[in-house]
Residue frames relative to the residue before (quaternion, step in Angstrom):
aa qw qx qy qz dx dy dz
M 1.0000 0.0000 0.0000 0.0000 0.00 0.00 0.00
I 0.0175 -0.8307 0.5544 -0.0466 3.55 -0.46 1.24
L 0.3288 0.7455 -0.5145 0.2673 3.58 1.15 0.49
M 0.5025 -0.6301 0.5000 0.3170 3.56 -1.08 0.74
L 0.1803 -0.7415 0.6360 0.1150 3.54 -1.13 0.75
A 0.3032 0.7889 -0.4606 0.2712 3.54 0.32 1.25
G 0.8469 0.3307 -0.1843 0.3735 3.47 -1.38 0.43
L 0.6952 0.4323 -0.2836 0.4994 3.60 1.21 -0.06
P 0.3470 -0.7838 0.4696 0.2112 3.60 -0.38 1.16
A 0.5768 -0.5695 0.4519 0.3726 3.56 -1.19 0.58
Y 0.4492 -0.7438 0.4393 0.2278 3.54 -0.96 0.89
G 0.8367 0.2693 -0.1288 0.4592 3.59 0.91 -0.62
Q 0.8402 0.2350 -0.0686 0.4839 3.55 0.76 -0.96
S 0.1460 0.7591 -0.6087 0.1790 3.52 0.34 1.28
G 0.8209 -0.0065 -0.0332 0.5701 3.55 -0.52 1.15
S 0.7541 -0.3769 0.2856 0.4557 3.56 -0.78 -1.03
D 0.1978 0.8203 -0.5207 0.1298 3.62 1.15 0.44
L 0.7838 0.2812 -0.1618 0.5296 3.57 0.87 -0.90
A 0.5519 0.6126 -0.4056 0.3945 3.57 1.22 0.11
A 0.8092 0.1664 -0.0647 0.5597 3.58 1.11 -0.55
T 0.3500 0.7237 -0.5100 0.3059 3.53 0.68 1.13
S 0.6792 -0.4654 0.3571 0.4411 3.56 -1.30 0.03
P 0.6599 -0.4897 0.3689 0.4343 3.60 -1.22 0.25
A 0.6861 -0.4713 0.3507 0.4291 3.53 -1.29 0.34
Q 0.3466 -0.7521 0.5349 0.1676 3.54 -1.03 0.92
P 0.5993 -0.5327 0.4305 0.4145 3.61 -1.20 0.38
S 0.5166 -0.6559 0.4513 0.3151 3.57 -1.03 0.75
T 0.4600 -0.6511 0.5292 0.2906 3.54 -1.23 0.61
P 0.6793 -0.4658 0.3378 0.4555 3.64 -1.19 0.29
S 0.4828 -0.7027 0.4480 0.2691 3.55 -0.97 0.88
S 0.1797 -0.7451 0.6351 0.0955 3.52 -1.34 0.53
P 0.5926 -0.5710 0.4150 0.3880 3.63 -1.12 0.47
L 0.6300 0.5319 -0.3415 0.4512 3.61 1.22 -0.34
D 0.5199 0.6434 -0.4230 0.3700 3.58 1.18 -0.37
G 0.5497 0.6120 -0.4468 0.3517 3.58 -0.85 0.92
N 0.4974 -0.6276 0.5142 0.3071 3.51 -1.39 0.08
W 0.0999 -0.8756 0.4710 -0.0378 3.54 -0.22 1.37
Y 0.2731 -0.6985 0.6402 0.1662 3.52 -1.12 0.86
I 0.1575 -0.8201 0.5479 0.0494 3.57 -0.74 1.06
A 0.8120 -0.1677 0.1539 0.5375 3.62 0.71 -0.93
G 0.7780 0.4338 -0.2786 0.3590 3.52 -1.40 0.38
N 0.0641 -0.7628 0.6427 0.0308 3.52 -1.38 0.27
R 0.3362 -0.7746 0.5000 0.1924 3.59 -0.36 1.23
Q 0.6478 0.5431 -0.3304 0.4198 3.56 0.91 -0.88
E 0.7371 0.3634 -0.2078 0.5305 3.57 1.06 -0.77
R 0.3960 -0.7478 0.4393 0.3017 3.57 1.38 0.11
K 0.3689 0.6848 -0.5238 0.3472 3.54 0.89 1.04
F 0.0173 0.8159 -0.5726 0.0782 3.56 -0.42 1.27
P 0.5227 -0.1171 -0.8401 -0.0860 1.52 -2.30 0.99
V 0.3408 -0.6634 0.6157 0.2542 3.52 -1.40 0.31
L 0.0742 0.8026 -0.5824 0.1056 3.57 -0.77 1.03
S 0.1621 0.7635 -0.6081 0.1447 3.56 -0.88 0.99
T 0.0290 0.8183 -0.5732 0.0325 3.57 -1.14 0.51
Y 0.3541 -0.6529 0.6220 0.2480 3.51 -1.29 0.54
L 0.1046 -0.8059 0.5820 0.0303 3.57 -0.85 0.98
K 0.0117 -0.7670 0.6415 0.0015 3.52 -1.17 0.75
V 0.2462 -0.7638 0.5837 0.1241 3.56 -0.87 1.03
D 0.0311 -0.7755 0.6302 -0.0221 3.55 -0.89 1.04
G 0.7868 -0.0861 0.0068 0.6112 3.57 0.02 1.30
T 0.7485 -0.2807 0.2401 0.5507 3.58 -0.53 -1.18
Q 0.5702 0.5935 -0.3765 0.4254 3.58 1.30 0.00
I 0.1648 -0.7516 0.6292 0.1096 3.56 -1.15 0.71
I 0.1000 -0.7787 0.6188 0.0264 3.55 -0.91 0.99
G 0.0480 -0.8201 0.5700 -0.0101 3.57 -0.83 0.99
H 0.0529 -0.7576 0.6499 0.0293 3.55 -1.17 0.72
G 0.2277 0.8052 -0.5146 0.1873 3.57 -0.50 1.11
Y 0.4574 -0.6545 0.5312 0.2835 3.52 -1.22 -0.58
V 0.0576 -0.7786 0.6246 0.0208 3.55 -1.08 0.80
Q 0.0065 -0.7787 0.6271 -0.0181 3.55 -1.05 0.79
A 0.0626 -0.8100 0.5827 -0.0216 3.54 -0.56 1.23
A 0.1187 -0.7835 0.6076 0.0528 3.56 -1.20 0.64
C 0.5842 -0.5621 0.4451 0.3803 3.55 -1.17 0.58
P 0.5729 -0.6413 0.3834 0.3370 3.63 -0.84 0.90
D 0.7787 0.3266 -0.1768 0.5057 3.60 1.00 -0.76
D 0.7702 0.2074 -0.1312 0.5887 3.59 1.29 0.12
S 0.1915 -0.8397 0.5001 0.0905 3.57 0.07 1.30
R 0.5904 0.5703 -0.3780 0.4281 3.60 1.25 -0.11
N 0.7032 0.3826 -0.2582 0.5408 3.59 1.27 -0.06
G 0.3992 0.6974 -0.5186 0.2920 3.55 -0.83 0.99
A 0.3429 -0.7134 0.5644 0.2344 3.53 -1.21 -0.50
G 0.1016 0.8007 -0.5865 0.0680 3.53 -1.24 0.39
G 0.2215 0.7749 -0.5787 0.1247 3.52 -1.31 0.15
N 0.7429 -0.3715 0.2989 0.4699 3.55 -1.33 -0.19
V 0.0864 -0.7923 0.6032 0.0307 3.54 -1.10 0.68
S 0.1792 -0.7541 0.6246 0.0955 3.56 -1.04 0.90
L 0.1157 -0.8169 0.5650 0.0009 3.55 -0.82 1.06
Q 0.0331 -0.7821 0.6218 0.0235 3.54 -1.18 0.62
G 0.1386 0.7848 -0.5967 0.0941 3.55 -1.13 0.63
E 0.3127 -0.7342 0.5714 0.1914 3.54 -1.33 0.09
I 0.3905 -0.7156 0.5366 0.2179 3.54 -1.07 0.84
A 0.3508 -0.7313 0.5506 0.1976 3.56 -0.83 1.04
P 0.6937 -0.4845 0.3205 0.4258 3.62 -1.20 0.34
D 0.7017 0.4500 -0.2777 0.4775 3.62 1.10 -0.58
G 0.6099 -0.5972 0.3314 0.4019 3.59 1.31 0.18
V 0.5263 0.6207 -0.4198 0.4019 3.60 1.25 -0.04
F 0.0042 0.8031 -0.5954 0.0251 3.59 -1.04 0.75
T 0.1254 -0.7464 0.6447 0.1074 3.54 -1.35 0.36
L 0.1822 -0.7747 0.6011 0.0728 3.55 -0.89 1.03
R 0.0099 0.7910 -0.6115 0.0198 3.58 -1.03 0.82
N 0.3422 -0.6849 0.5901 0.2561 3.53 -1.29 0.39
G 0.6998 -0.4971 0.3194 0.4013 3.57 -1.29 0.16
P 0.5984 -0.6107 0.3879 0.3444 3.61 -1.14 0.57
Q 0.6063 0.5859 -0.3600 0.3993 3.59 1.20 -0.35
N 0.5510 0.6480 -0.3860 0.3570 3.60 1.21 -0.24
T 0.5850 -0.5777 0.4433 0.3570 3.56 -1.20 0.61
I 0.7653 0.2105 -0.1173 0.5969 3.58 0.97 -0.87
H 0.2389 -0.7553 0.5947 0.1374 3.56 -0.77 1.03
V 0.1393 -0.8103 0.5690 0.0144 3.54 -0.71 1.16
E 0.0327 0.7639 -0.6439 0.0267 3.55 -1.00 0.89
I 0.0200 -0.7862 0.6166 -0.0353 3.57 -0.78 1.08
S 0.0369 -0.8029 0.5950 -0.0020 3.58 -0.76 1.02
G 0.1606 0.7843 -0.5853 0.1286 3.57 -1.11 0.63
Q 0.3813 -0.6780 0.5635 0.2783 3.54 -1.31 -0.34
V 0.5600 -0.6115 0.4397 0.3451 3.56 -1.00 0.86
P 0.3636 -0.7512 0.5034 0.2235 3.63 -0.73 1.00
A 0.6700 -0.4748 0.3815 0.4244 3.53 -1.35 0.07
E 0.6617 -0.4902 0.3820 0.4194 3.56 -1.24 0.37
R 0.8405 0.1640 -0.1835 0.4828 3.52 -1.16 0.92
A 0.3922 0.7059 -0.4994 0.3136 3.61 1.18 0.30
T 0.2614 -0.7710 0.5635 0.1403 3.58 -1.06 0.75
T 0.7348 0.2490 -0.2154 0.5930 3.58 1.29 0.21
W 0.0125 0.7597 -0.6473 -0.0604 3.53 -1.36 0.21
S 0.3616 -0.7567 0.5168 0.1720 3.56 -1.13 0.69
G 0.1246 0.7949 -0.5862 0.0942 3.54 -1.18 0.58
K 0.3897 -0.6766 0.5638 0.2691 3.51 -1.33 -0.40
Y 0.1404 -0.7754 0.6077 0.0991 3.58 -1.04 0.74
T 0.0907 -0.7491 0.6523 0.0709 3.53 -1.30 0.55
L 0.0625 -0.7825 0.6195 0.0004 3.57 -0.80 1.07
T 0.0494 0.7883 -0.6108 0.0553 3.57 -0.92 0.92
G 0.3946 0.7317 -0.5132 0.2135 3.57 -1.24 0.39
D 0.5216 -0.5806 0.5252 0.3390 3.49 -1.44 0.10
I 0.0142 -0.8677 0.4966 -0.0198 3.57 0.22 1.26
S 0.7888 -0.0893 0.0147 0.6079 3.63 1.24 -0.19
R 0.6614 -0.5034 0.3628 0.4213 3.56 -1.26 0.23
K 0.6612 0.5165 -0.3061 0.4498 3.57 1.17 -0.52
C 0.7872 0.0848 -0.0761 0.6060 3.60 1.21 -0.30
S 0.0238 -0.8494 0.5256 -0.0422 3.54 0.41 1.30
S 0.7311 0.3375 -0.2216 0.5501 3.60 1.25 -0.28
Y 0.0821 0.8428 -0.5231 0.0966 3.54 0.95 0.96
R 0.1357 0.7587 -0.6316 0.0837 3.55 -1.07 0.83
Q 0.0521 0.7875 -0.6098 0.0735 3.54 -0.84 1.00
T 0.0166 0.7884 -0.6128 0.0504 3.57 -0.80 1.06
N 0.1816 0.7801 -0.5828 0.1372 3.57 -0.92 0.87
S 0.4452 -0.6400 0.5480 0.3032 3.53 -1.28 0.39
F 0.0776 -0.8017 0.5926 0.0139 3.60 -1.18 0.47
T 0.2247 -0.6927 0.6525 0.2094 3.49 -1.43 0.14
A 0.2880 -0.7805 0.5345 0.1489 3.57 -0.47 1.21
T 0.0771 -0.7813 0.6188 0.0254 3.55 -1.06 0.85
L 0.5328 -0.6475 0.4438 0.3161 3.56 -1.12 0.67
F 0.4157 -0.6416 0.5806 0.2801 3.55 -1.10 0.72
A 0.4908 -0.6016 0.5292 0.3424 3.56 -1.19 0.52
P 0.5945 -0.5492 0.4239 0.4065 3.63 -1.08 0.56
L 0.4141 -0.7263 0.4989 0.2282 3.57 -0.93 0.93
N 0.2575 0.7362 -0.5824 0.2293 3.57 -0.33 1.30
G 0.5041 0.6466 -0.4589 0.3424 3.58 -0.67 1.05
T 0.4523 -0.6519 0.5382 0.2842 3.52 -1.40 -0.03
F 0.1017 -0.7929 0.6009 0.0026 3.54 -0.87 1.06
S 0.0134 -0.8233 0.5647 -0.0552 3.58 -0.77 1.06
G 0.3133 0.7460 -0.5607 0.1760 3.54 -1.25 0.47
L 0.5614 -0.5841 0.4702 0.3501 3.53 -1.38 0.03
L 0.1000 -0.7718 0.6264 0.0444 3.55 -0.96 0.96
N 0.2484 -0.7854 0.5575 0.1027 3.57 -1.09 0.80
D 0.2909 -0.7167 0.5970 0.2130 3.55 -1.20 0.56
P 0.7138 -0.4748 0.2843 0.4293 3.65 -1.20 0.26
K 0.6812 0.4618 -0.2905 0.4882 3.62 1.19 -0.42
S 0.5441 -0.6614 0.3600 0.3700 3.57 1.31 0.39
H 0.3782 0.6704 -0.5317 0.3532 3.58 1.13 0.58
T 0.1686 -0.7998 0.5730 0.0603 3.57 -0.95 0.90
A 0.0050 0.7769 -0.6296 0.0097 3.55 -1.05 0.80
K 0.3864 -0.7073 0.5415 0.2393 3.55 -1.14 0.64
F 0.1173 -0.7973 0.5918 0.0184 3.55 -0.76 1.12
S 0.0071 -0.7612 0.6484 0.0072 3.55 -1.10 0.79
I 0.0362 -0.8198 0.5690 -0.0541 3.56 -0.59 1.22
T 0.1340 -0.7624 0.6294 0.0678 3.55 -0.89 0.99
I 0.0952 -0.8313 0.5468 -0.0303 3.56 -0.56 1.26
K 0.0389 -0.7724 0.6332 0.0314 3.55 -1.14 0.72
Q 0.3052 -0.7539 0.5596 0.1590 3.56 -0.85 1.05
G 0.2736 -0.7705 0.5570 0.1458 3.56 -0.93 0.92
D 0.6694 -0.4706 0.3808 0.4306 3.55 -1.33 -0.04
A 0.6012 -0.5644 0.4283 0.3696 3.55 -1.15 0.68
T 0.0314 0.8019 -0.5931 0.0640 3.56 -0.95 0.89
S 0.2760 -0.7529 0.5706 0.1772 3.56 -1.28 -0.04
R 0.0891 -0.7621 0.6377 0.0675 3.51 -1.30 0.46
I 0.4069 -0.6809 0.5463 0.2689 3.55 -1.21 0.49
L 0.3462 -0.7550 0.5255 0.1842 3.56 -0.70 1.11
K 0.7175 -0.4578 0.3119 0.4222 3.55 -1.31 0.25
D 0.7085 0.4506 -0.2662 0.4735 3.58 1.07 -0.69
G 0.6285 -0.5830 0.3166 0.4060 3.58 1.29 0.20
R 0.5385 0.6173 -0.4146 0.3963 3.60 1.23 -0.19
V 0.4054 -0.6788 0.5533 0.2621 3.55 -1.22 0.58
H 0.1432 -0.7847 0.6003 0.0578 3.57 -0.85 0.99
F 0.1632 -0.7751 0.6065 0.0679 3.57 -0.70 1.16
Y 0.1267 0.8122 -0.5578 0.1142 3.59 -0.88 0.85
L 0.4132 -0.6499 0.5745 0.2773 3.52 -1.39 0.27
P 0.2510 -0.8042 0.5187 0.1455 3.62 -0.41 1.15
L 0.1595 -0.7532 0.6304 0.0990 3.53 -1.24 0.62
T 0.0855 -0.7261 0.6736 0.1080 3.54 -1.25 0.57
A 0.0190 0.8163 -0.5735 0.0669 3.57 -1.05 0.71
T 0.1997 -0.7116 0.6514 0.1715 3.50 -1.39 0.32
I 0.1561 -0.7930 0.5851 0.0672 3.55 -1.16 0.62
Q 0.1121 -0.7496 0.6493 0.0620 3.55 -1.13 0.81
V 0.0705 -0.8047 0.5895 -0.0046 3.59 -0.90 0.98
K 0.0591 -0.7697 0.6354 0.0174 3.55 -0.94 0.99
G 0.7349 0.3946 -0.2966 0.4651 3.55 -0.84 0.99
S 0.6055 0.5190 -0.3661 0.4795 3.59 1.29 0.05
S 0.3924 -0.7213 0.5222 0.2304 3.57 -1.01 0.81
C 0.6954 0.5055 -0.2569 0.4415 3.60 1.26 -0.21
F 0.8213 -0.0084 0.0410 0.5689 3.62 0.91 -0.76
S 0.2557 -0.7783 0.5577 0.1336 3.55 -1.28 0.44
H 0.8139 0.0036 0.0056 0.5810 3.61 1.14 -0.43
G 0.0158 0.8002 -0.5994 0.0114 3.54 -1.32 0.27
F 0.3493 -0.7178 0.5713 0.1909 3.55 -1.40 0.15
A 0.1409 -0.7226 0.6654 0.1237 3.55 -1.16 0.68
D 0.4498 0.6472 -0.4672 0.4006 3.54 0.22 1.33
P 0.2851 -0.8028 0.4945 0.1723 3.63 -0.19 1.22
L 0.5978 0.5563 -0.3760 0.4379 3.61 1.16 -0.37
T 0.6642 0.4737 -0.2950 0.4974 3.56 1.20 -0.56
Y 0.7850 0.1443 -0.0516 0.6002 3.55 1.01 -0.90
S 0.1503 -0.7997 0.5755 0.0823 3.60 -0.06 1.23
T 0.7563 -0.0282 -0.0129 0.6535 3.55 1.18 -0.62
H 0.0211 -0.7887 0.6143 -0.0124 3.54 -1.16 0.57
G 0.8143 0.0118 -0.0429 0.5787 3.55 -0.52 1.11
S 0.7851 -0.3188 0.2426 0.4723 3.58 -1.07 -0.77
L 0.7290 0.3931 -0.2218 0.5145 3.60 1.24 -0.27
P 0.4466 -0.6739 0.5058 0.3009 3.61 -1.03 0.69
S 0.5392 -0.6052 0.4692 0.3504 3.55 -1.19 0.51
R 0.3330 -0.7348 0.5584 0.1933 3.56 -0.92 0.92
F 0.5081 -0.5980 0.5070 0.3567 3.54 -1.32 0.14
S 0.3093 -0.7402 0.5710 0.1745 3.56 -0.92 0.93
T 0.0696 -0.8367 0.5418 -0.0393 3.56 -0.84 1.01
L 0.2362 -0.7138 0.6404 0.1568 3.49 -1.45 0.33
G 0.0633 0.7854 -0.6132 0.0565 3.57 -0.92 0.94
G 0.7775 -0.0116 -0.0368 0.6277 3.58 -0.26 1.21
D 0.7333 -0.3636 0.2730 0.5055 3.59 -0.73 -1.02
A 0.5558 0.6093 -0.3803 0.4186 3.59 1.22 0.46
L 0.1825 -0.7823 0.5917 0.0676 3.56 -0.91 1.03
D 0.0736 -0.7534 0.6525 0.0353 3.52 -1.17 0.76
L 0.0184 0.8331 -0.5467 0.0822 3.58 -0.10 1.34
W 0.1160 -0.7751 0.6194 0.0467 3.55 -0.99 0.93
F 0.0987 -0.8180 0.5667 0.0062 3.56 -0.49 1.25
A 0.2648 -0.6929 0.6468 0.1773 3.53 -1.13 0.82
M 0.2121 -0.8282 0.5127 0.0787 3.57 -0.43 1.26
D 0.6414 -0.5821 0.3585 0.3482 3.54 -1.25 0.49
D 0.6554 0.4636 -0.3377 0.4914 3.64 1.22 -0.07
E 0.5389 -0.6475 0.3580 0.4027 3.59 1.38 0.34
S 0.4886 0.5806 -0.4832 0.4367 3.57 1.12 0.61
Q 0.3300 -0.6879 0.5843 0.2766 3.55 -1.33 -0.09
L 0.1796 -0.7486 0.6298 0.1038 3.52 -1.19 0.67
T 0.1012 -0.7861 0.6082 0.0437 3.57 -0.61 1.13
L 0.0940 -0.8212 0.5624 -0.0214 3.53 -0.62 1.21
I 0.0907 -0.7820 0.6167 0.0049 3.55 -0.71 1.16
A 0.1068 0.8030 -0.5718 0.1296 3.58 -0.68 1.11
V 0.1830 -0.7472 0.6255 0.1301 3.54 -1.35 0.34
F 0.5900 -0.5534 0.4348 0.3957 3.58 -1.22 0.40
A 0.4522 -0.6758 0.5084 0.2835 3.58 -0.95 0.85
E 0.7702 -0.0551 0.0364 0.6344 3.57 1.22 -0.60
P 0.6938 -0.5354 0.2747 0.3957 3.60 -1.12 0.57
G 0.6328 0.5599 -0.3390 0.4136 3.61 1.15 -0.46
E 0.4241 -0.7503 0.4276 0.2729 3.60 1.33 0.07
S 0.3257 0.7710 -0.4926 0.2384 3.60 1.11 0.61
A 0.8006 0.0750 -0.0203 0.5941 3.60 1.20 -0.43
L 0.2840 -0.7291 0.5976 0.1748 3.53 -1.29 0.50
S 0.2497 -0.7312 0.6173 0.1481 3.54 -0.93 0.95
V 0.2306 -0.7945 0.5514 0.1077 3.58 -0.42 1.25
L 0.2597 -0.7907 0.5397 0.1268 3.56 -0.45 1.24
N 0.7786 -0.1533 0.1077 0.5988 3.56 1.11 -0.68
A 0.0270 -0.7398 0.6722 0.0133 3.55 -0.96 0.95
R 0.0076 -0.8568 0.5101 -0.0750 3.57 -0.09 1.33
V 0.3536 -0.7359 0.5492 0.1781 3.54 -0.99 0.96
I 0.0984 -0.7701 0.6293 0.0364 3.56 -1.00 0.93
G 0.8183 0.1503 -0.1494 0.5342 3.57 -0.57 1.19
G 0.7168 0.4453 -0.3249 0.4269 3.55 -1.34 0.12
K 0.7341 -0.4326 0.3038 0.4262 3.56 -1.34 -0.09
C 0.7183 0.4101 -0.2433 0.5066 3.59 1.20 -0.47
D 0.1852 0.8231 -0.5165 0.1463 3.57 1.23 0.50
H 0.8277 0.1946 -0.2054 0.4846 3.57 -1.00 1.02
Q 0.4723 0.6377 -0.4797 0.3744 3.62 1.16 0.00
S 0.0419 -0.8089 0.5865 0.0019 3.59 -1.01 0.77
F 0.1936 -0.7787 0.5930 0.0669 3.54 -1.21 0.71
T 0.0449 -0.7591 0.6469 0.0564 3.54 -1.25 0.51
G 0.3539 0.7321 -0.5398 0.2177 3.58 -1.26 0.34
M 0.5553 -0.6090 0.4697 0.3165 3.54 -1.31 -0.32
L 0.1239 -0.7541 0.6420 0.0623 3.55 -1.06 0.90
R 0.1672 -0.8109 0.5568 0.0664 3.57 -0.72 1.07
Q 0.5281 -0.6498 0.4459 0.3162 3.54 -1.08 0.77
R 0.3697 -0.7347 0.5305 0.2054 3.54 -0.93 0.92
């Protein structure tokens, strides 16, 4: 996968927003739209665009955190993608439209209607536009879809990851998805998210061999506080406290909607003797 990942800001963990917030808040009343939704695409089969999002309804407001990846129609190796934050409001008749901010490289618009109680799908239409590469500066894609729920992310993923100097290490990550929750950020906004906890084993690194992505286990570690690890759509943001007192931040996406593998876009070391080292590659579910 050689698509550019540019222009779309991270949705949850910029700096220390989730590192120093209030305790988890009680959940708001549930809505049929609440959940982690697959909307379109398949990276493994190179079917673009790929679009997915976690949605939470708060009153009449809808908040979404997900991932979008667009490709030029005649060249799937050129395009752009990244995290996307969405907001919208539900009208009295149940119709809604979600949009991201105008500063993003890809402008996302998702429209639909709130489904019936206990529904596991809902239908809508998406429109993606933007200057995603020099080969398709006027990109526009519109299509209808039926959103389906992702299965909860629980399992062990293993494989070899490489750094730019061709060093290889074997990574094994066991991940568990928690219940949807919320926290109040420093600026007073409520942030809804799907929490992840994980353990990691590494063979082939001269700096560390294991770590934890669990803020309850590591409230602080070394010079940096432990961040909260999250899932939004098919995008994972994991923060590991490693045994050499460094941190490893791992950003990955599902290789395909069935969650059989994780495509690691960047696993970057912060602190310690391996500071700034980074890895990419594929981890497959065991």
